[in-house]
DSSP file (Angstrom, degrees, kcal/mol; ACC not computed):
  #  RESIDUE AA STRUCTURE BP1 BP2  ACC     N-H-->O    O-->H-N    N-H-->O    O-->H-N    TCO  KAPPA ALPHA  PHI   PSI    X-CA   Y-CA   Z-CA
    1    1 A M     >        0   0    0      0, 0.0     4,-2.4     0, 0.0     5,-0.2   0.000 360.0 360.0 360.0 -35.0 -103.7  -17.2  -76.1
    2    2 A T  H  >  +     0   0    0      2,-0.2     4,-2.4     1,-0.2     5,-0.2   0.891 360.0  50.1 -70.3 -36.6 -103.3  -19.8  -73.4
    3    3 A T  H  > S+     0   0    0      2,-0.2     4,-2.0     1,-0.2    -1,-0.2   0.878 111.7  48.9 -69.5 -33.6 -100.4  -21.3  -75.1
    4    4 A K  H  > S+     0   0    0      2,-0.2     4,-2.1     1,-0.2    -2,-0.2   0.917 112.1  47.9 -69.2 -41.7  -98.8  -18.0  -75.5
    5    5 A H  H  X S+     0   0    0     -4,-2.4     4,-1.9     1,-0.2    -2,-0.2   0.887 111.5  50.8 -65.8 -39.1  -99.4  -17.2  -71.9
    6    6 A L  H  X S+     0   0    0     -4,-2.4     4,-2.0     1,-0.2    -1,-0.2   0.879 108.5  51.8 -67.0 -39.7  -98.0  -20.6  -70.8
    7    7 A A  H  X S+     0   0    0     -4,-2.0     4,-2.1     2,-0.2    -2,-0.2   0.878 108.0  52.1 -66.6 -38.7  -94.9  -20.0  -72.9
    8    8 A D  H  X S+     0   0    0     -4,-2.1     4,-2.4     1,-0.2    -1,-0.2   0.903 108.8  50.5 -64.0 -40.8  -94.3  -16.7  -71.3
    9    9 A L  H  X S+     0   0    0     -4,-1.9     4,-2.4     1,-0.2    -2,-0.2   0.911 109.5  50.3 -64.5 -41.3  -94.6  -18.2  -67.8
   10   10 A L  H  X S+     0   0    0     -4,-2.0     4,-2.3     2,-0.2    -1,-0.2   0.902 110.7  49.2 -64.7 -41.1  -92.1  -20.9  -68.7
   11   11 A Q  H  X S+     0   0    0     -4,-2.1     4,-2.3     2,-0.2    -1,-0.2   0.918 110.6  50.5 -64.9 -41.9  -89.6  -18.4  -70.0
   12   12 A E  H  X S+     0   0    0     -4,-2.4     4,-2.3     1,-0.2    -2,-0.2   0.912 110.5  49.5 -63.1 -42.3  -90.0  -16.3  -66.9
   13   13 A E  H  X S+     0   0    0     -4,-2.4     4,-2.5     1,-0.2    -1,-0.2   0.901 109.4  52.0 -62.6 -42.3  -89.4  -19.4  -64.7
   14   14 A A  H  X S+     0   0    0     -4,-2.3     4,-2.2     1,-0.2    -2,-0.2   0.901 109.9  48.9 -63.8 -41.4  -86.3  -20.3  -66.7
   15   15 A R  H  X S+     0   0    0     -4,-2.3     4,-2.5     2,-0.2    -1,-0.2   0.917 111.7  49.0 -64.1 -43.2  -84.9  -16.8  -66.2
   16   16 A N  H  X S+     0   0    0     -4,-2.3     4,-2.0     1,-0.2    -2,-0.2   0.906 112.4  48.4 -63.0 -41.2  -85.6  -16.9  -62.5
   17   17 A L  H  X S+     0   0    0     -4,-2.5     4,-2.0     2,-0.2    -1,-0.2   0.900 112.1  48.7 -66.8 -40.7  -84.0  -20.3  -62.1
   18   18 A A  H  X S+     0   0    0     -4,-2.2     4,-2.2     1,-0.2    -2,-0.2   0.900 110.8  49.7 -67.5 -41.1  -80.9  -19.2  -64.1
   19   19 A S  H  X S+     0   0    0     -4,-2.5     4,-2.2     1,-0.2    -1,-0.2   0.864 109.4  52.4 -68.7 -33.7  -80.5  -16.0  -62.1
   20   20 A A  H  X S+     0   0    0     -4,-2.0     4,-2.1     2,-0.2    -1,-0.2   0.896 110.1  48.3 -67.1 -39.5  -80.8  -18.0  -58.8
   21   21 A Q  H  X S+     0   0    0     -4,-2.0     4,-2.1     2,-0.2    -2,-0.2   0.896 111.5  49.7 -67.3 -39.2  -78.0  -20.4  -60.0
   22   22 A V  H  X S+     0   0    0     -4,-2.2     4,-2.3     1,-0.2    -2,-0.2   0.903 110.1  51.6 -65.5 -40.1  -75.8  -17.4  -61.0
   23   23 A A  H  X S+     0   0    0     -4,-2.2     4,-2.0     1,-0.2    -2,-0.2   0.905 110.0  48.1 -64.8 -41.5  -76.4  -15.8  -57.6
   24   24 A S  H  X S+     0   0    0     -4,-2.1     4,-2.1     2,-0.2    -1,-0.2   0.875 111.1  51.0 -68.7 -35.5  -75.4  -19.0  -55.7
   25   25 A I  H  X S+     0   0    0     -4,-2.1     4,-2.3     2,-0.2    -2,-0.2   0.905 109.6  50.9 -65.3 -40.9  -72.3  -19.4  -57.9
   26   26 A N  H  X S+     0   0    0     -4,-2.3     4,-2.2     1,-0.2    -2,-0.2   0.874 108.5  52.3 -63.4 -37.0  -71.4  -15.8  -57.1
   27   27 A Q  H  X S+     0   0    0     -4,-2.0     4,-1.4     2,-0.2    -2,-0.2   0.927 109.8  47.7 -65.8 -43.5  -71.9  -16.5  -53.4
   28   28 A V  H  < S+     0   0    0     -4,-2.1     3,-0.2     1,-0.2    -2,-0.2   0.900 114.5  47.2 -64.0 -40.1  -69.5  -19.5  -53.6
   29   29 A N  H  < S+     0   0    0     -4,-2.3    -1,-0.2     1,-0.2    -2,-0.2   0.835 108.6  55.1 -69.9 -32.0  -67.0  -17.4  -55.5
   30   30 A S  H  < S+     0   0    0     -4,-2.2    -1,-0.2    -5,-0.2    -2,-0.2   0.759  88.5  93.9 -75.6 -22.7  -67.4  -14.5  -53.0
   31   31 A Q  S  < S-     0   0    0     -4,-1.4     2,-0.4    -3,-0.2    -3,-0.0  -0.449  84.7-115.8 -68.6 142.0  -66.5  -16.8  -50.1
   32   32 A E        -     0   0    0     -2,-0.1    -1,-0.1     1,-0.0    -2,-0.1  -0.642  18.7-143.4 -82.7 132.6  -62.9  -16.7  -49.2
   33   33 A I        -     0   0    0     -2,-0.4    -1,-0.0    -4,-0.1    -4,-0.0  -0.846  26.0-122.5 -93.9 119.4  -61.1  -19.9  -49.6
   34   34 A P        -     0   0    0      0, 0.0     2,-0.1     0, 0.0    -1,-0.0  -0.277  22.6-128.2 -66.9 148.5  -58.6  -20.2  -46.8
   35   35 A T     >  -     0   0    0      1,-0.1     4,-2.3     4,-0.0     5,-0.2  -0.343  27.2-101.2 -86.7 173.3  -55.0  -20.6  -47.7
   36   36 A A  H  > S+     0   0    0      1,-0.2     4,-2.4     2,-0.2     5,-0.1   0.840 123.3  54.8 -65.1 -33.8  -52.7  -23.4  -46.4
   37   37 A E  H  > S+     0   0    0      2,-0.2     4,-2.5     1,-0.2    -1,-0.2   0.909 107.3  49.0 -66.9 -41.0  -51.1  -20.9  -44.0
   38   38 A E  H  > S+     0   0    0      2,-0.2     4,-2.8     1,-0.2     5,-0.2   0.925 111.7  49.2 -64.5 -42.8  -54.5  -20.0  -42.6
   39   39 A Y  H  X S+     0   0    0     -4,-2.3     4,-2.8     1,-0.2    -2,-0.2   0.914 111.2  50.3 -60.4 -42.0  -55.3  -23.7  -42.2
   40   40 A T  H  X S+     0   0    0     -4,-2.4     4,-2.7     2,-0.2    -2,-0.2   0.906 111.1  48.3 -63.6 -42.1  -52.0  -24.3  -40.5
   41   41 A A  H  X S+     0   0    0     -4,-2.5     4,-2.2     2,-0.2    -2,-0.2   0.930 113.9  46.2 -64.5 -45.7  -52.6  -21.4  -38.1
   42   42 A K  H  X S+     0   0    0     -4,-2.8     4,-2.3     1,-0.2    -2,-0.2   0.912 113.8  49.7 -62.8 -41.5  -56.1  -22.7  -37.2
   43   43 A L  H  X S+     0   0    0     -4,-2.8     4,-2.5    -5,-0.2    -2,-0.2   0.910 111.2  47.3 -65.2 -43.4  -54.8  -26.2  -36.8
   44   44 A S  H  X S+     0   0    0     -4,-2.7     4,-2.5     2,-0.2    -1,-0.2   0.866 111.5  51.9 -67.7 -34.6  -51.9  -25.1  -34.5
   45   45 A A  H  X S+     0   0    0     -4,-2.2     4,-2.3    -5,-0.2    -2,-0.2   0.916 111.3  47.3 -65.2 -41.8  -54.4  -23.0  -32.4
   46   46 A T  H  X S+     0   0    0     -4,-2.3     4,-2.6     2,-0.2    -2,-0.2   0.910 112.3  49.7 -64.5 -41.8  -56.7  -26.1  -32.1
   47   47 A V  H  X S+     0   0    0     -4,-2.5     4,-2.9     2,-0.2    -2,-0.2   0.913 111.3  48.4 -64.1 -42.5  -53.7  -28.3  -31.2
   48   48 A S  H  X S+     0   0    0     -4,-2.5     4,-3.0     2,-0.2    -1,-0.2   0.890 111.4  50.4 -66.6 -37.3  -52.6  -25.8  -28.5
   49   49 A E  H  X S+     0   0    0     -4,-2.3     4,-3.0     2,-0.2    -2,-0.2   0.924 112.6  47.0 -63.1 -43.1  -56.1  -25.6  -27.2
   50   50 A L  H  X S+     0   0    0     -4,-2.6     4,-2.7     2,-0.2    -2,-0.2   0.911 113.3  48.2 -64.3 -41.3  -56.2  -29.3  -27.0
   51   51 A T  H  X S+     0   0    0     -4,-2.9     4,-2.7     2,-0.2    -2,-0.2   0.926 113.6  47.4 -63.7 -44.8  -52.8  -29.5  -25.3
   52   52 A T  H  X S+     0   0    0     -4,-3.0     4,-2.5     1,-0.2    -2,-0.2   0.926 114.3  46.1 -62.4 -44.4  -53.9  -26.8  -22.9
   53   53 A S  H  X S+     0   0    0     -4,-3.0     4,-2.6     2,-0.2    -2,-0.2   0.863 111.5  52.6 -68.0 -33.7  -57.1  -28.6  -22.2
   54   54 A Q  H  X S+     0   0    0     -4,-2.7     4,-2.7     2,-0.2    -2,-0.2   0.911 110.3  47.5 -66.5 -41.2  -55.2  -31.9  -21.9
   55   55 A I  H  X S+     0   0    0     -4,-2.7     4,-2.4     2,-0.2    -2,-0.2   0.912 112.8  49.8 -63.4 -41.5  -52.9  -30.3  -19.3
   56   56 A G  H  X S+     0   0    0     -4,-2.5     4,-2.4     2,-0.2    -2,-0.2   0.895 111.0  48.9 -62.5 -40.5  -56.0  -28.9  -17.5
   57   57 A V  H  X S+     0   0    0     -4,-2.6     4,-2.6     2,-0.2    -2,-0.2   0.907 110.7  50.4 -66.1 -41.4  -57.5  -32.4  -17.6
   58   58 A E  H  X S+     0   0    0     -4,-2.7     4,-2.4     2,-0.2    -2,-0.2   0.896 110.8  49.4 -63.4 -39.3  -54.3  -33.9  -16.2
   59   59 A A  H  X S+     0   0    0     -4,-2.4     4,-2.5     2,-0.2    -2,-0.2   0.910 111.3  49.1 -65.1 -41.7  -54.3  -31.3  -13.4
   60   60 A I  H  X S+     0   0    0     -4,-2.4     4,-2.7     2,-0.2    -2,-0.2   0.904 110.2  51.5 -62.8 -41.4  -57.9  -32.0  -12.6
   61   61 A I  H  X S+     0   0    0     -4,-2.6     4,-2.4     2,-0.2    -2,-0.2   0.918 110.2  48.9 -62.9 -42.9  -57.1  -35.7  -12.5
   62   62 A K  H  X S+     0   0    0     -4,-2.4     4,-2.2     2,-0.2    -2,-0.2   0.916 111.8  49.2 -62.7 -43.2  -54.2  -35.1  -10.1
   63   63 A E  H  X S+     0   0    0     -4,-2.5     4,-2.5     1,-0.2    -2,-0.2   0.918 111.6  49.2 -61.5 -43.0  -56.5  -33.0   -7.9
   64   64 A L  H  X S+     0   0    0     -4,-2.7     4,-2.6     1,-0.2    -1,-0.2   0.889 109.1  52.2 -64.8 -38.2  -59.1  -35.7   -7.9
   65   65 A E  H  X S+     0   0    0     -4,-2.4     4,-2.4     2,-0.2    -1,-0.2   0.898 110.2  49.0 -63.6 -39.5  -56.5  -38.3   -7.0
   66   66 A Q  H  X S+     0   0    0     -4,-2.2     4,-2.7     2,-0.2    -2,-0.2   0.913 111.2  49.4 -64.3 -42.9  -55.4  -36.2   -4.1
   67   67 A V  H  X S+     0   0    0     -4,-2.5     4,-2.7     2,-0.2    -2,-0.2   0.912 110.6  50.4 -62.4 -41.9  -59.0  -35.7   -3.0
   68   68 A I  H  X S+     0   0    0     -4,-2.6     4,-2.4     2,-0.2    -2,-0.2   0.920 110.6  49.4 -62.4 -43.2  -59.5  -39.5   -3.2
   69   69 A T  H  X S+     0   0    0     -4,-2.4     4,-2.3     2,-0.2    -2,-0.2   0.927 112.3  47.9 -61.6 -45.3  -56.4  -40.1   -1.1
   70   70 A Q  H  X S+     0   0    0     -4,-2.7     4,-2.5     1,-0.2    -2,-0.2   0.907 112.0  49.5 -61.9 -41.8  -57.6  -37.6    1.5
   71   71 A L  H  X S+     0   0    0     -4,-2.7     4,-2.5     2,-0.2    -1,-0.2   0.878 109.3  51.9 -66.8 -37.0  -61.0  -39.2    1.6
   72   72 A E  H  X S+     0   0    0     -4,-2.4     4,-2.3     2,-0.2    -1,-0.2   0.914 110.8  48.1 -64.4 -41.6  -59.6  -42.7    2.0
   73   73 A Q  H  X S+     0   0    0     -4,-2.3     4,-2.4     2,-0.2    -2,-0.2   0.912 112.3  49.0 -63.7 -41.8  -57.4  -41.4    4.9
   74   74 A K  H  X S+     0   0    0     -4,-2.5     4,-2.9     2,-0.2    -2,-0.2   0.887 109.3  53.1 -64.5 -38.3  -60.5  -39.8    6.4
   75   75 A E  H  X S+     0   0    0     -4,-2.5     4,-2.7     2,-0.2    -2,-0.2   0.922 109.3  48.4 -61.9 -43.9  -62.4  -43.1    5.9
   76   76 A V  H  X S+     0   0    0     -4,-2.3     4,-2.3     2,-0.2    -2,-0.2   0.923 112.6  49.0 -62.4 -43.7  -59.7  -45.0    7.7
   77   77 A T  H  X S+     0   0    0     -4,-2.4     4,-2.3     1,-0.2    -2,-0.2   0.927 112.5  47.5 -61.0 -45.7  -59.8  -42.5   10.6
   78   78 A L  H  X S+     0   0    0     -4,-2.9     4,-2.7     1,-0.2    -2,-0.2   0.885 110.2  52.2 -65.1 -38.8  -63.6  -42.6   10.8
   79   79 A L  H  X S+     0   0    0     -4,-2.7     4,-2.4     2,-0.2    -1,-0.2   0.900 109.8  49.5 -63.6 -39.6  -63.5  -46.4   10.8
   80   80 A N  H  X S+     0   0    0     -4,-2.3     4,-2.7     2,-0.2    -2,-0.2   0.908 111.5  49.2 -64.1 -41.2  -61.0  -46.4   13.7
   81   81 A Q  H  X S+     0   0    0     -4,-2.3     4,-2.9     2,-0.2    -2,-0.2   0.913 110.5  50.1 -64.2 -42.0  -63.2  -43.9   15.6
   82   82 A V  H  X S+     0   0    0     -4,-2.7     4,-2.6     2,-0.2    -2,-0.2   0.922 111.4  49.1 -61.6 -43.4  -66.3  -46.1   15.0
   83   83 A S  H  X S+     0   0    0     -4,-2.4     4,-2.4     2,-0.2    -2,-0.2   0.927 112.1  48.0 -61.7 -45.1  -64.3  -49.1   16.2
   84   84 A D  H  X S+     0   0    0     -4,-2.7     4,-2.8     1,-0.2    -2,-0.2   0.913 112.4  49.4 -61.8 -42.9  -63.2  -47.2   19.3
   85   85 A L  H  X S+     0   0    0     -4,-2.9     4,-2.7     2,-0.2    -2,-0.2   0.894 110.6  49.8 -64.6 -39.8  -66.7  -46.0   20.0
   86   86 A Q  H  X S+     0   0    0     -4,-2.6     4,-2.4     2,-0.2    -1,-0.2   0.910 111.8  48.6 -65.6 -40.3  -68.1  -49.6   19.6
   87   87 A T  H  X S+     0   0    0     -4,-2.4     4,-2.3     2,-0.2    -2,-0.2   0.943 113.4  46.9 -63.0 -46.9  -65.4  -50.8   22.0
   88   88 A G  H  X S+     0   0    0     -4,-2.8     4,-2.6     1,-0.2    -2,-0.2   0.890 111.6  51.6 -60.8 -39.8  -66.2  -48.1   24.5
   89   89 A M  H  X S+     0   0    0     -4,-2.7     4,-2.5     2,-0.2    -1,-0.2   0.897 109.5  48.9 -66.1 -39.9  -69.9  -48.8   24.1
   90   90 A S  H  X S+     0   0    0     -4,-2.4     4,-2.4     2,-0.2    -1,-0.2   0.885 111.8  49.6 -68.0 -36.7  -69.5  -52.5   24.8
   91   91 A V  H  X S+     0   0    0     -4,-2.3     4,-2.6     2,-0.2    -2,-0.2   0.923 112.5  47.8 -64.7 -43.5  -67.4  -51.7   27.9
   92   92 A Q  H  X S+     0   0    0     -4,-2.6     4,-2.7     2,-0.2    -2,-0.2   0.891 111.2  51.2 -63.4 -39.6  -70.1  -49.3   29.1
   93   93 A K  H  X S+     0   0    0     -4,-2.5     4,-2.6     2,-0.2    -2,-0.2   0.924 111.4  46.8 -64.5 -44.1  -72.7  -51.9   28.4
   94   94 A A  H  X S+     0   0    0     -4,-2.4     4,-2.6     2,-0.2    -2,-0.2   0.913 113.6  48.9 -63.6 -42.2  -70.8  -54.5   30.4
   95   95 A S  H  X S+     0   0    0     -4,-2.6     4,-2.7     2,-0.2    -2,-0.2   0.900 111.3  50.2 -63.4 -40.8  -70.3  -52.0   33.2
   96   96 A S  H  X S+     0   0    0     -4,-2.7     4,-2.5     2,-0.2    -2,-0.2   0.909 111.4  47.7 -64.1 -42.8  -73.9  -51.1   33.2
   97   97 A E  H  X S+     0   0    0     -4,-2.6     4,-2.4     2,-0.2    -2,-0.2   0.910 112.9  48.8 -65.0 -41.4  -75.0  -54.7   33.4
   98   98 A R  H  X S+     0   0    0     -4,-2.6     4,-2.6     2,-0.2    -2,-0.2   0.915 112.7  48.0 -64.4 -42.4  -72.5  -55.3   36.2
   99   99 A S  H  X S+     0   0    0     -4,-2.7     4,-2.5     2,-0.2    -2,-0.2   0.891 110.5  51.8 -64.4 -39.3  -73.8  -52.2   38.1
  100  100 A Q  H  X S+     0   0    0     -4,-2.5     4,-2.3     2,-0.2    -2,-0.2   0.914 110.9  47.7 -62.9 -42.6  -77.4  -53.4   37.5
  101  101 A Q  H  X S+     0   0    0     -4,-2.4     4,-2.4     2,-0.2    -2,-0.2   0.918 112.0  49.3 -64.8 -43.6  -76.5  -56.8   39.0
  102  102 A E  H  X S+     0   0    0     -4,-2.6     4,-2.6     1,-0.2    -2,-0.2   0.882 109.8  52.7 -62.5 -37.8  -74.8  -55.2   41.9
  103  103 A L  H  X S+     0   0    0     -4,-2.5     4,-2.5     2,-0.2    -2,-0.2   0.918 109.1  48.4 -63.4 -44.0  -77.8  -53.0   42.5
  104  104 A E  H  X S+     0   0    0     -4,-2.3     4,-2.4     2,-0.2    -2,-0.2   0.913 112.4  49.0 -62.6 -42.1  -80.1  -56.0   42.5
  105  105 A E  H  X S+     0   0    0     -4,-2.4     4,-2.5     1,-0.2    -2,-0.2   0.902 111.0  50.3 -63.2 -40.8  -77.8  -57.7   45.0
  106  106 A A  H  X S+     0   0    0     -4,-2.6     4,-2.6     2,-0.2    -2,-0.2   0.893 109.2  51.5 -64.8 -39.2  -77.8  -54.6   47.1
  107  107 A K  H  X S+     0   0    0     -4,-2.5     4,-2.5     2,-0.2    -2,-0.2   0.927 111.0  47.9 -62.0 -44.4  -81.6  -54.4   47.1
  108  108 A Q  H  X S+     0   0    0     -4,-2.4     4,-2.4     1,-0.2    -2,-0.2   0.914 112.4  49.0 -62.4 -42.1  -81.8  -58.1   48.1
  109  109 A M  H  X S+     0   0    0     -4,-2.5     4,-2.9     2,-0.2    -2,-0.2   0.900 110.1  51.6 -65.1 -40.2  -79.3  -57.5   50.9
  110  110 A I  H  X S+     0   0    0     -4,-2.6     4,-2.7     2,-0.2    -2,-0.2   0.918 110.0  49.3 -62.4 -43.6  -81.2  -54.4   52.1
  111  111 A L  H  X S+     0   0    0     -4,-2.5     4,-2.4     2,-0.2    -2,-0.2   0.920 112.4  47.7 -61.8 -43.3  -84.4  -56.4   52.2
  112  112 A Q  H  X S+     0   0    0     -4,-2.4     4,-2.8     2,-0.2    -2,-0.2   0.918 113.0  48.2 -63.6 -42.9  -82.7  -59.1   54.2
  113  113 A L  H  X S+     0   0    0     -4,-2.9     4,-2.9     2,-0.2    -2,-0.2   0.890 110.9  51.2 -64.6 -38.7  -81.2  -56.6   56.6
  114  114 A A  H  X S+     0   0    0     -4,-2.7     4,-2.5     2,-0.2    -2,-0.2   0.911 111.9  46.8 -64.3 -42.0  -84.6  -54.9   57.0
  115  115 A Q  H  X S+     0   0    0     -4,-2.4     4,-2.4     2,-0.2    -2,-0.2   0.927 114.1  47.1 -65.5 -43.9  -86.2  -58.2   57.8
  116  116 A S  H  X S+     0   0    0     -4,-2.8     4,-2.8     2,-0.2    -2,-0.2   0.911 112.3  50.9 -62.0 -42.2  -83.4  -59.1   60.2
  117  117 A N  H  X S+     0   0    0     -4,-2.9     4,-2.6     2,-0.2    -2,-0.2   0.913 109.4  50.2 -61.8 -43.7  -83.7  -55.7   61.8
  118  118 A S  H  X S+     0   0    0     -4,-2.5     4,-2.4     2,-0.2    -2,-0.2   0.913 111.9  48.2 -61.5 -42.4  -87.5  -56.1   62.1
  119  119 A Q  H  X S+     0   0    0     -4,-2.4     4,-2.8     2,-0.2    -2,-0.2   0.916 112.0  49.0 -63.5 -43.5  -87.0  -59.5   63.8
  120  120 A L  H  X S+     0   0    0     -4,-2.8     4,-2.7     2,-0.2    -2,-0.2   0.898 110.7  50.3 -64.8 -39.6  -84.4  -58.0   66.2
  121  121 A I  H  X S+     0   0    0     -4,-2.6     4,-2.5     2,-0.2    -1,-0.2   0.925 111.7  48.2 -62.7 -44.3  -86.6  -55.2   67.1
  122  122 A A  H  X S+     0   0    0     -4,-2.4     4,-2.4     2,-0.2    -2,-0.2   0.929 113.6  46.8 -62.9 -44.5  -89.5  -57.6   67.8
  123  123 A E  H  X S+     0   0    0     -4,-2.8     4,-2.7     1,-0.2    -2,-0.2   0.901 111.4  52.0 -63.0 -40.2  -87.2  -59.8   69.9
  124  124 A N  H  X S+     0   0    0     -4,-2.7     4,-2.7     2,-0.2    -1,-0.2   0.912 109.3  49.6 -62.4 -42.7  -85.9  -56.7   71.7
  125  125 A K  H  X S+     0   0    0     -4,-2.5     4,-2.8     2,-0.2    -2,-0.2   0.922 111.4  49.4 -61.8 -43.7  -89.4  -55.6   72.5
  126  126 A E  H  X S+     0   0    0     -4,-2.4     4,-2.7     1,-0.2    -2,-0.2   0.922 112.0  47.8 -62.0 -44.0  -90.2  -59.0   73.8
  127  127 A L  H  X S+     0   0    0     -4,-2.7     4,-2.9     2,-0.2     5,-0.2   0.901 112.5  49.1 -64.3 -40.5  -87.1  -59.1   76.0
  128  128 A K  H  X S+     0   0    0     -4,-2.7     4,-3.3     2,-0.2     5,-0.2   0.918 112.5  48.0 -63.8 -42.6  -87.9  -55.6   77.3
  129  129 A Q  H  X S+     0   0    0     -4,-2.8     4,-2.7     2,-0.2    -2,-0.2   0.917 113.6  47.1 -64.8 -41.7  -91.5  -56.6   78.1
  130  130 A A  H  X S+     0   0    0     -4,-2.7     4,-2.2     2,-0.2    -2,-0.2   0.921 115.6  45.2 -65.1 -43.4  -90.2  -59.8   79.8
  131  131 A R  H  X S+     0   0    0     -4,-2.9     4,-2.5     2,-0.2    -2,-0.2   0.909 114.4  48.2 -66.9 -42.6  -87.6  -57.8   81.8
  132  132 A D  H  X S+     0   0    0     -4,-3.3     4,-2.7    -5,-0.2    -2,-0.2   0.899 111.0  52.0 -64.2 -39.2  -90.1  -55.1   82.6
  133  133 A G  H  X S+     0   0    0     -4,-2.7     4,-2.7    -5,-0.2    -2,-0.2   0.911 111.1  46.4 -62.8 -42.2  -92.6  -57.7   83.7
  134  134 A S  H  X S+     0   0    0     -4,-2.2     4,-3.3     2,-0.2    -2,-0.2   0.871 112.6  50.1 -69.9 -36.2  -90.0  -59.4   86.0
  135  135 A K  H  X S+     0   0    0     -4,-2.5     4,-3.6     2,-0.2    -2,-0.2   0.918 111.9  48.5 -63.9 -42.4  -89.1  -56.0   87.4
  136  136 A L  H  X S+     0   0    0     -4,-2.7     4,-3.1     2,-0.2    -2,-0.2   0.926 114.0  45.9 -63.7 -43.3  -92.7  -55.3   88.0
  137  137 A N  H  X S+     0   0    0     -4,-2.7     4,-3.2     2,-0.2    -2,-0.2   0.932 115.3  46.7 -63.6 -44.8  -93.1  -58.7   89.6
  138  138 A N  H  X S+     0   0    0     -4,-3.3     4,-3.1     2,-0.2     5,-0.2   0.908 113.2  50.0 -62.1 -40.9  -90.0  -58.1   91.6
  139  139 A Y  H  X S+     0   0    0     -4,-3.6     4,-2.3     2,-0.2    -2,-0.2   0.935 113.1  45.6 -62.3 -45.6  -91.2  -54.7   92.5
  140  140 A K  H  X S+     0   0    0     -4,-3.1     4,-2.7     2,-0.2    -2,-0.2   0.918 114.3  49.0 -64.4 -42.5  -94.6  -56.1   93.6
  141  141 A K  H  X S+     0   0    0     -4,-3.2     4,-2.7     1,-0.2    -2,-0.2   0.921 111.6  48.2 -63.5 -43.8  -92.9  -58.9   95.5
  142  142 A S  H  X S+     0   0    0     -4,-3.1     4,-2.1     2,-0.2    -1,-0.2   0.879 113.6  47.3 -66.5 -36.6  -90.6  -56.5   97.3
  143  143 A H  H  X S+     0   0    0     -4,-2.3     4,-2.4    -5,-0.2    -1,-0.2   0.892 111.7  50.7 -69.8 -39.1  -93.4  -54.2   98.2
  144  144 A L  H  X S+     0   0    0     -4,-2.7     4,-2.7     2,-0.2    -2,-0.2   0.912 110.6  49.4 -64.7 -40.6  -95.5  -57.1   99.3
  145  145 A L  H  X S+     0   0    0     -4,-2.7     4,-2.6     2,-0.2    -2,-0.2   0.917 111.7  48.0 -63.6 -42.7  -92.6  -58.3  101.5
  146  146 A S  H  X S+     0   0    0     -4,-2.1     4,-1.9     2,-0.2    -1,-0.2   0.867 111.9  50.3 -67.6 -33.9  -92.2  -54.9  103.0
  147  147 A E  H  X S+     0   0    0     -4,-2.4     4,-1.6     2,-0.2    -2,-0.2   0.908 111.1  48.8 -68.6 -40.0  -95.9  -54.6  103.6
  148  148 A K  H  X S+     0   0    0     -4,-2.7     4,-1.2     1,-0.2    -2,-0.2   0.903 111.2  50.4 -64.1 -39.8  -95.9  -58.0  105.3
  149  149 A L  H  < S+     0   0    0     -4,-2.6    -1,-0.2     1,-0.2    -2,-0.2   0.867 110.4  48.9 -67.0 -35.7  -92.9  -57.0  107.4
  150  150 A T  H  < S+     0   0    0     -4,-1.9    -1,-0.2     1,-0.2    -2,-0.2   0.774 106.2  57.9 -74.8 -25.5  -94.7  -53.8  108.4
  151  151 A D  H  < S+     0   0    0     -4,-1.6    -1,-0.2    -5,-0.1    -2,-0.2   0.783  88.3  90.2 -75.5 -26.7  -97.8  -55.7  109.3
  152  152 A K  S  < S-     0   0    0     -4,-1.2     2,-0.1    -3,-0.2     3,-0.1  -0.446  86.1-115.3 -70.4 139.3  -95.9  -57.9  111.8
  153  153 A P        -     0   0    0      0, 0.0     2,-0.2     0, 0.0    -1,-0.1  -0.458  32.6-109.4 -72.8 150.8  -95.8  -56.5  115.3
  154  154 A K    >>  -     0   0    0     -2,-0.1     3,-1.1     1,-0.1     4,-1.0  -0.478  20.5-121.6 -79.3 151.6  -92.5  -55.6  116.6
  155  155 A A  T 34 S+     0   0    0      1,-0.3     7,-0.2     2,-0.2    -1,-0.1   0.802 110.5  55.1 -65.9 -30.0  -91.0  -57.7  119.2
  156  156 A S  T 34 S+     0   0    0      1,-0.2     3,-0.3     2,-0.1    -1,-0.3   0.667  97.3  66.5 -79.3 -15.8  -90.6  -54.9  121.6
  157  157 A D  T <4 S+     0   0    0     -3,-1.1     2,-0.5     1,-0.3    -2,-0.2   0.971 117.4  11.5 -72.8 -54.3  -94.3  -54.0  121.4
  158  158 A D     X  +     0   0    0     -4,-1.0     4,-1.4     1,-0.2    -1,-0.3  -0.786  63.3 172.9-130.6  90.5  -95.8  -57.0  123.0
  159  159 A F  H  > S+     0   0    0     -2,-0.5     4,-1.0    -3,-0.3    -1,-0.2   0.854  80.1  54.9 -67.6 -34.9  -93.3  -59.2  124.7
  160  160 A A  H  4 S+     0   0    0      1,-0.2    -1,-0.2     2,-0.2     3,-0.2   0.865 106.6  50.7 -67.8 -37.8  -95.9  -61.4  126.3
  161  161 A A  H  4 S+     0   0    0      1,-0.2     3,-0.4    -3,-0.1    -1,-0.2   0.827 112.3  47.9 -69.8 -31.4  -97.5  -62.2  122.9
  162  162 A N  H  < S+     0   0    0     -4,-1.4     2,-0.5     1,-0.2     3,-0.3   0.676 105.7  60.8 -83.0 -16.8  -94.2  -63.1  121.5
  163  163 A T    ><  +     0   0    0     -4,-1.0     3,-1.0    -3,-0.2    -1,-0.2  -0.491  55.9 144.5-107.4  61.5  -93.3  -65.2  124.4
  164  164 A W  G >   +     0   0    0     -2,-0.5     3,-1.2    -3,-0.4    -1,-0.2   0.733  66.2  68.7 -70.1 -26.0  -95.9  -67.9  124.3
  165  165 A L  G 3  S+     0   0    0     -3,-0.3    -1,-0.3     1,-0.3    -2,-0.1   0.810  91.1  61.4 -66.6 -25.2  -93.5  -70.4  125.4
  166  166 A Y  G <         0   0    0     -3,-1.0    -1,-0.3     1,-0.2    -2,-0.2   0.510 360.0 360.0 -81.1  -3.8  -93.3  -68.8  128.8
  167  167 A D    <         0   0    0     -3,-1.2    -1,-0.2    -4,-0.2    -2,-0.1   0.427 360.0 360.0 -74.8 360.0  -97.0  -69.4  129.6
């Protein structure tokens, strides 16, 4: 019974395998095999697509070359601007240093003038004090002289006292 059962299974497998092969053959036969005209049409369509894409690529390349040229011109312009800015900056730096030096010189001159001014003020004060002192002395002397003159008796007051020689 087992051998019979095994034989049935083998036959069934063989039938299934045969039917699968027949089905795949039918599928291959059912597929349409393109004709030479169809291949030619597909090939010319592919060639035209490639030609169109090649023209598109060439146009893109030309656009990119134009962009590169523009960018190179812009780079040259920017480099010139950078150069001009550096030149201007160096001129400004030199001017700033010169101004700083002039400022320091002016500060020194101001200090010297302030010191000279202080000395002149002190000398002026001394001269004023000396002049005021001499005026005061002159004033005192003149007052003393006038007081001495007023203390002397007048000649007309006592003629006999003034004429001692006549005694």
